[in-house]
VEXVOFI-939607 format. One record per atom (N, C-alpha, C): residue number from 1; atom name; x negated, z negated, y. Coordinates in steps of 0.05 Angstrom, whole numbers. Atoms other than C-alpha are relative to their C-alpha. Layout:
<nulums>
<k->NUM a->CA x->X z->Z y->Y>
...
</nulums>
This chain:
<nulums>
<k->1 a->N x->23 z->2 y->-14>
<k->1 a->CA x->-1723 z->-1770 y->1722>
<k->1 a->C x->-11 z->-11 y->-11>
<k->2 a->N x->22 z->18 y->11>
<k->2 a->CA x->-1762 z->-1831 y->1686>
<k->2 a->C x->-3 z->14 y->-32>
<k->3 a->N x->1 z->-16 y->24>
<k->3 a->CA x->-1786 z->-1812 y->1615>
<k->3 a->C x->7 z->-26 y->-19>
<k->4 a->N x->-11 z->26 y->27>
<k->4 a->CA x->-1774 z->-1858 y->1541>
<k->4 a->C x->-4 z->-23 y->16>
<k->5 a->N x->8 z->30 y->-2>
<k->5 a->CA x->-1813 z->-1910 y->1573>
<k->5 a->C x->11 z->-16 y->26>
<k->6 a->N x->-4 z->21 y->-22>
<k->6 a->CA x->-1776 z->-1925 y->1631>
<k->6 a->C x->6 z->-10 y->24>
<k->7 a->N x->17 z->7 y->-21>
<k->7 a->CA x->-1815 z->-1947 y->1678>
<k->7 a->C x->-10 z->19 y->14>
<k->8 a->N x->25 z->-18 y->-17>
<k->8 a->CA x->-1850 z->-1890 y->1700>
<k->8 a->C x->7 z->39 y->-4>
<k->9 a->N x->-17 z->-22 y->4>
<k->9 a->CA x->-1836 z->-1814 y->1704>
<k->9 a->C x->-43 z->20 y->-3>
<k->10 a->N x->28 z->-11 y->1>
<k->10 a->CA x->-1896 z->-1760 y->1687>
<k->10 a->C x->3 z->19 y->17>
<k->11 a->N x->-2 z->-17 y->-11>
<k->11 a->CA x->-1936 z->-1713 y->1732>
<k->11 a->C x->-28 z->11 y->1>
<k->12 a->N x->25 z->-23 y->7>
<k->12 a->CA x->-1990 z->-1659 y->1740>
<k->12 a->C x->-11 z->-1 y->27>
<k->13 a->N x->16 z->-8 y->-18>
<k->13 a->CA x->-2053 z->-1658 y->1798>
<k->13 a->C x->7 z->31 y->8>
<k->14 a->N x->-3 z->-20 y->3>
<k->14 a->CA x->-2033 z->-1597 y->1825>
<k->14 a->C x->-34 z->7 y->16>
<k->15 a->N x->21 z->-10 y->-17>
<k->15 a->CA x->-2089 z->-1588 y->1880>
<k->15 a->C x->-6 z->-19 y->19>
<k->16 a->N x->13 z->21 y->-26>
<k->16 a->CA x->-2119 z->-1626 y->1952>
<k->16 a->C x->22 z->16 y->17>
<k->17 a->N x->-3 z->-20 y->-27>
<k->17 a->CA x->-2074 z->-1615 y->2010>
<k->17 a->C x->-10 z->10 y->21>
<k->18 a->N x->25 z->-12 y->-5>
<k->18 a->CA x->-2103 z->-1557 y->2041>
<k->18 a->C x->13 z->22 y->21>
<k->19 a->N x->-3 z->-9 y->-30>
<k->19 a->CA x->-2102 z->-1515 y->2107>
<k->19 a->C x->-9 z->30 y->-14>
<k->20 a->N x->7 z->-41 y->11>
<k->20 a->CA x->-2128 z->-1431 y->2099>
<k->20 a->C x->-35 z->-13 y->4>
<k->21 a->N x->30 z->-5 y->-3>
<k->21 a->CA x->-2197 z->-1468 y->2119>
<k->21 a->C x->-18 z->-29 y->-14>
<k->22 a->N x->12 z->27 y->0>
<k->22 a->CA x->-2198 z->-1539 y->2110>
<k->22 a->C x->16 z->-11 y->-22>
<k->23 a->N x->-15 z->25 y->25>
<k->23 a->CA x->-2183 z->-1589 y->2045>
<k->23 a->C x->8 z->-24 y->13>
<k->24 a->N x->-10 z->38 y->-5>
<k->24 a->CA x->-2154 z->-1656 y->2050>
<k->24 a->C x->-3 z->-17 y->-21>
<k->25 a->N x->4 z->10 y->20>
<k->25 a->CA x->-2170 z->-1692 y->1996>
<k->25 a->C x->6 z->-30 y->-8>
<k->26 a->N x->-20 z->24 y->-7>
<k->26 a->CA x->-2145 z->-1763 y->2012>
<k->26 a->C x->32 z->9 y->-22>
<k->27 a->N x->-25 z->-9 y->3>
<k->27 a->CA x->-2077 z->-1722 y->2001>
<k->27 a->C x->3 z->21 y->-30>
<k->28 a->N x->1 z->-23 y->14>
<k->28 a->CA x->-2061 z->-1696 y->1940>
<k->28 a->C x->26 z->6 y->-1>
<k->29 a->N x->-34 z->-16 y->3>
<k->29 a->CA x->-1999 z->-1646 y->1911>
<k->29 a->C x->-5 z->-15 y->-25>
<k->30 a->N x->-15 z->5 y->31>
<k->30 a->CA x->-1961 z->-1674 y->1852>
<k->30 a->C x->17 z->15 y->-6>
<k->31 a->N x->-22 z->-4 y->10>
<k->31 a->CA x->-1912 z->-1645 y->1811>
<k->31 a->C x->4 z->-8 y->-12>
<k->32 a->N x->-9 z->25 y->26>
<k->32 a->CA x->-1859 z->-1687 y->1775>
<k->32 a->C x->13 z->14 y->-14>
<k->33 a->N x->-15 z->-1 y->25>
<k->33 a->CA x->-1832 z->-1682 y->1710>
<k->33 a->C x->34 z->9 y->5>
<k->34 a->N x->-17 z->6 y->5>
<k->34 a->CA x->-1763 z->-1659 y->1719>
<k->34 a->C x->14 z->-2 y->31>
<k->35 a->N x->-5 z->-5 y->-27>
<k->35 a->CA x->-1762 z->-1650 y->1794>
<k->35 a->C x->-6 z->23 y->9>
<k->36 a->N x->6 z->-21 y->-5>
<k->36 a->CA x->-1746 z->-1591 y->1823>
<k->36 a->C x->10 z->16 y->37>
<k->37 a->N x->-11 z->-2 y->-15>
<k->37 a->CA x->-1714 z->-1595 y->1887>
<k->37 a->C x->-12 z->-27 y->26>
<k->38 a->N x->28 z->9 y->-12>
<k->38 a->CA x->-1745 z->-1633 y->1958>
<k->38 a->C x->36 z->-29 y->-1>
<k->39 a->N x->-13 z->22 y->-4>
<k->39 a->CA x->-1670 z->-1685 y->1951>
<k->39 a->C x->-17 z->-5 y->-22>
<k->40 a->N x->20 z->15 y->25>
<k->40 a->CA x->-1702 z->-1701 y->1880>
<k->40 a->C x->-17 z->-12 y->1>
<k->41 a->N x->22 z->6 y->-7>
<k->41 a->CA x->-1765 z->-1708 y->1912>
<k->41 a->C x->3 z->-25 y->21>
<k->42 a->N x->-18 z->28 y->-17>
<k->42 a->CA x->-1729 z->-1757 y->1963>
<k->42 a->C x->-4 z->-25 y->-12>
<k->43 a->N x->8 z->32 y->25>
<k->43 a->CA x->-1730 z->-1817 y->1899>
<k->43 a->C x->-20 z->-15 y->11>
<k->44 a->N x->37 z->2 y->16>
<k->44 a->CA x->-1803 z->-1809 y->1891>
<k->44 a->C x->-9 z->-20 y->23>
<k->45 a->N x->16 z->1 y->-29>
<k->45 a->CA x->-1818 z->-1829 y->1965>
<k->45 a->C x->-7 z->-39 y->-8>
<k->46 a->N x->16 z->45 y->-2>
<k->46 a->CA x->-1861 z->-1901 y->1967>
<k->46 a->C x->-8 z->-2 y->-19>
<k->47 a->N x->1 z->-1 y->16>
<k->47 a->CA x->-1872 z->-1894 y->1894>
<k->47 a->C x->-24 z->-10 y->-12>
<k->48 a->N x->25 z->-1 y->5>
<k->48 a->CA x->-1939 z->-1914 y->1862>
<k->48 a->C x->0 z->20 y->-21>
<k->49 a->N x->14 z->-21 y->24>
<k->49 a->CA x->-1980 z->-1862 y->1824>
<k->49 a->C x->-28 z->-17 y->-7>
<k->50 a->N x->21 z->9 y->3>
<k->50 a->CA x->-2033 z->-1879 y->1781>
<k->50 a->C x->-18 z->23 y->-16>
<k->51 a->N x->22 z->-18 y->19>
<k->51 a->CA x->-2093 z->-1828 y->1756>
<k->51 a->C x->-17 z->-24 y->-21>
<k->52 a->N x->1 z->12 y->6>
<k->52 a->CA x->-2111 z->-1861 y->1701>
<k->52 a->C x->-27 z->23 y->-16>
<k->53 a->N x->21 z->-8 y->12>
<k->53 a->CA x->-2186 z->-1837 y->1665>
<k->53 a->C x->-14 z->-11 y->-14>
<k->54 a->N x->20 z->10 y->21>
<k->54 a->CA x->-2240 z->-1853 y->1615>
<k->54 a->C x->-23 z->-3 y->24>
<k->55 a->N x->27 z->-5 y->-15>
<k->55 a->CA x->-2307 z->-1868 y->1651>
<k->55 a->C x->-17 z->-7 y->-37>
<k->56 a->N x->26 z->3 y->18>
<k->56 a->CA x->-2374 z->-1865 y->1616>
<k->56 a->C x->-6 z->-34 y->-20>
<k->57 a->N x->5 z->34 y->21>
<k->57 a->CA x->-2391 z->-1944 y->1603>
<k->57 a->C x->23 z->-19 y->8>
<k->58 a->N x->-17 z->11 y->-1>
<k->58 a->CA x->-2353 z->-1997 y->1597>
<k->58 a->C x->-4 z->-25 y->35>
<k->59 a->N x->0 z->20 y->-21>
<k->59 a->CA x->-2345 z->-2041 y->1662>
<k->59 a->C x->26 z->-28 y->-2>
<k->60 a->N x->-21 z->9 y->19>
<k->60 a->CA x->-2309 z->-2100 y->1650>
<k->60 a->C x->17 z->-8 y->-13>
<k->61 a->N x->-13 z->-1 y->15>
<k->61 a->CA x->-2298 z->-2095 y->1586>
<k->61 a->C x->17 z->23 y->-7>
<k->62 a->N x->-17 z->-23 y->15>
<k->62 a->CA x->-2262 z->-2024 y->1588>
<k->62 a->C x->-16 z->13 y->10>
<k->63 a->N x->18 z->-28 y->-14>
<k->63 a->CA x->-2279 z->-1955 y->1590>
<k->63 a->C x->16 z->10 y->21>
<k->64 a->N x->-28 z->-10 y->-9>
<k->64 a->CA x->-2208 z->-1939 y->1626>
<k->64 a->C x->4 z->-10 y->28>
<k->65 a->N x->-7 z->-1 y->-17>
<k->65 a->CA x->-2201 z->-1932 y->1693>
<k->65 a->C x->18 z->18 y->28>
<k->66 a->N x->-29 z->-4 y->-7>
<k->66 a->CA x->-2141 z->-1926 y->1744>
<k->66 a->C x->-9 z->9 y->35>
<k->67 a->N x->-10 z->-7 y->-35>
<k->67 a->CA x->-2141 z->-1889 y->1818>
<k->67 a->C x->23 z->-6 y->4>
<k->68 a->N x->-29 z->4 y->-14>
<k->68 a->CA x->-2072 z->-1920 y->1855>
<k->68 a->C x->-5 z->23 y->23>
<k->69 a->N x->-5 z->-14 y->-21>
<k->69 a->CA x->-2044 z->-1880 y->1907>
<k->69 a->C x->38 z->3 y->0>
<k->70 a->N x->-36 z->1 y->-12>
<k->70 a->CA x->-1974 z->-1874 y->1938>
<k->70 a->C x->17 z->24 y->15>
<k->71 a->N x->-11 z->-23 y->-16>
<k->71 a->CA x->-1918 z->-1815 y->1953>
<k->71 a->C x->4 z->-2 y->23>
<k->72 a->N x->-16 z->-6 y->-19>
<k->72 a->CA x->-1918 z->-1798 y->2012>
<k->72 a->C x->26 z->16 y->15>
<k->73 a->N x->-22 z->-5 y->-10>
<k->73 a->CA x->-1872 z->-1750 y->2032>
<k->73 a->C x->14 z->23 y->-20>
<k->74 a->N x->6 z->-19 y->15>
<k->74 a->CA x->-1846 z->-1683 y->2000>
<k->74 a->C x->-17 z->22 y->5>
<k->75 a->N x->13 z->-21 y->-10>
<k->75 a->CA x->-1881 z->-1621 y->2001>
<k->75 a->C x->16 z->22 y->-5>
<k->76 a->N x->-3 z->-31 y->13>
<k->76 a->CA x->-1847 z->-1551 y->2009>
<k->76 a->C x->33 z->1 y->-10>
<k->77 a->N x->-20 z->4 y->10>
<k->77 a->CA x->-1776 z->-1538 y->1971>
<k->77 a->C x->7 z->-1 y->-22>
<k->78 a->N x->-2 z->1 y->23>
<k->78 a->CA x->-1795 z->-1546 y->1900>
<k->78 a->C x->-10 z->-16 y->-16>
<k->79 a->N x->-3 z->31 y->21>
<k->79 a->CA x->-1798 z->-1615 y->1881>
<k->79 a->C x->-35 z->-11 y->1>
<k->80 a->N x->32 z->17 y->7>
<k->80 a->CA x->-1876 z->-1629 y->1884>
<k->80 a->C x->-6 z->-20 y->29>
<k->81 a->N x->4 z->25 y->-21>
<k->81 a->CA x->-1893 z->-1684 y->1934>
<k->81 a->C x->-30 z->-4 y->3>
<k->82 a->N x->23 z->8 y->-15>
<k->82 a->CA x->-1957 z->-1712 y->1976>
<k->82 a->C x->0 z->-20 y->-5>
<k->83 a->N x->3 z->21 y->10>
<k->83 a->CA x->-1993 z->-1769 y->1951>
<k->83 a->C x->-24 z->-8 y->13>
<k->84 a->N x->28 z->6 y->-23>
<k->84 a->CA x->-2045 z->-1807 y->1996>
<k->84 a->C x->-16 z->-14 y->-29>
<k->85 a->N x->11 z->15 y->28>
<k->85 a->CA x->-2102 z->-1844 y->1931>
<k->85 a->C x->-23 z->-18 y->24>
<k->86 a->N x->21 z->18 y->-16>
<k->86 a->CA x->-2153 z->-1901 y->1963>
<k->86 a->C x->-19 z->17 y->-4>
<k->87 a->N x->29 z->-9 y->0>
<k->87 a->CA x->-2209 z->-1863 y->1937>
<k->87 a->C x->11 z->27 y->-8>
<k->88 a->N x->-9 z->-25 y->18>
<k->88 a->CA x->-2191 z->-1788 y->1928>
<k->88 a->C x->-5 z->13 y->-25>
<k->89 a->N x->-2 z->-10 y->16>
<k->89 a->CA x->-2177 z->-1757 y->1867>
<k->89 a->C x->-27 z->19 y->-10>
<k->90 a->N x->18 z->-20 y->4>
<k->90 a->CA x->-2237 z->-1717 y->1833>
<k->90 a->C x->6 z->32 y->-15>
<k->91 a->N x->-12 z->-21 y->8>
<k->91 a->CA x->-2232 z->-1647 y->1822>
<k->91 a->C x->2 z->12 y->-32>
<k->92 a->N x->-15 z->4 y->34>
<k->92 a->CA x->-2230 z->-1643 y->1748>
<k->92 a->C x->11 z->-21 y->-9>
<k->93 a->N x->-31 z->6 y->9>
<k->93 a->CA x->-2162 z->-1672 y->1759>
<k->93 a->C x->13 z->12 y->-2>
<k->94 a->N x->-23 z->-22 y->-7>
<k->94 a->CA x->-2135 z->-1609 y->1777>
<k->94 a->C x->11 z->1 y->-26>
<k->95 a->N x->0 z->-7 y->21>
<k->95 a->CA x->-2082 z->-1597 y->1724>
<k->95 a->C x->2 z->-35 y->-20>
<k->96 a->N x->-11 z->27 y->22>
<k->96 a->CA x->-2079 z->-1674 y->1691>
<k->96 a->C x->21 z->-9 y->13>
<k->97 a->N x->-30 z->16 y->-1>
<k->97 a->CA x->-2022 z->-1718 y->1683>
<k->97 a->C x->-10 z->-18 y->26>
<k->98 a->N x->-11 z->31 y->-24>
<k->98 a->CA x->-2008 z->-1775 y->1734>
<k->98 a->C x->20 z->-17 y->-12>
<k->99 a->N x->-29 z->22 y->11>
<k->99 a->CA x->-1961 z->-1828 y->1716>
<k->99 a->C x->10 z->-14 y->28>
<k->100 a->N x->-19 z->21 y->-22>
<k->100 a->CA x->-1909 z->-1850 y->1775>
<k->100 a->C x->20 z->-12 y->0>
<k->101 a->N x->-9 z->30 y->8>
<k->101 a->CA x->-1891 z->-1918 y->1773>
<k->101 a->C x->36 z->10 y->10>
<k->102 a->N x->-24 z->-2 y->-14>
<k->102 a->CA x->-1814 z->-1922 y->1790>
<k->102 a->C x->-3 z->-32 y->19>
<k->103 a->N x->5 z->28 y->-26>
<k->103 a->CA x->-1833 z->-1984 y->1842>
<k->103 a->C x->-18 z->9 y->14>
<k->104 a->N x->-15 z->13 y->-7>
<k->104 a->CA x->-1829 z->-2014 y->1894>
<k->104 a->C x->31 z->22 y->-4>
<k->105 a->N x->-31 z->-2 y->-11>
<k->105 a->CA x->-1749 z->-1998 y->1886>
<k->105 a->C x->17 z->0 y->21>
<k->106 a->N x->-13 z->-2 y->-28>
<k->106 a->CA x->-1701 z->-1979 y->1932>
<k->106 a->C x->27 z->-5 y->-5>
<k->107 a->N x->-32 z->0 y->7>
<k->107 a->CA x->-1637 z->-1984 y->1888>
<k->107 a->C x->4 z->-26 y->-11>
</nulums>
């Protein structure tokens, strides 16, 4: 599950949650590395998700920024999860990596 860092896992931002006609940008679909079924995805429910990116200008001494979210539920049977973010992730983040923090812990 976790990477060598020990306190986080890697994932990819696949898309927004959507139906046939409407997209829901506040909810994103995340594919977590090494998670291939619903049972494994359930371990990550409630965990924090961070999309880290670099901005153009320095704000408060750094160009690095973060959008935080939380894993809310599994999506389908292949280990994809839904995550709600405070602000919607930008569309340019499709395919980008996100960090899944292994806290809050339930074990």
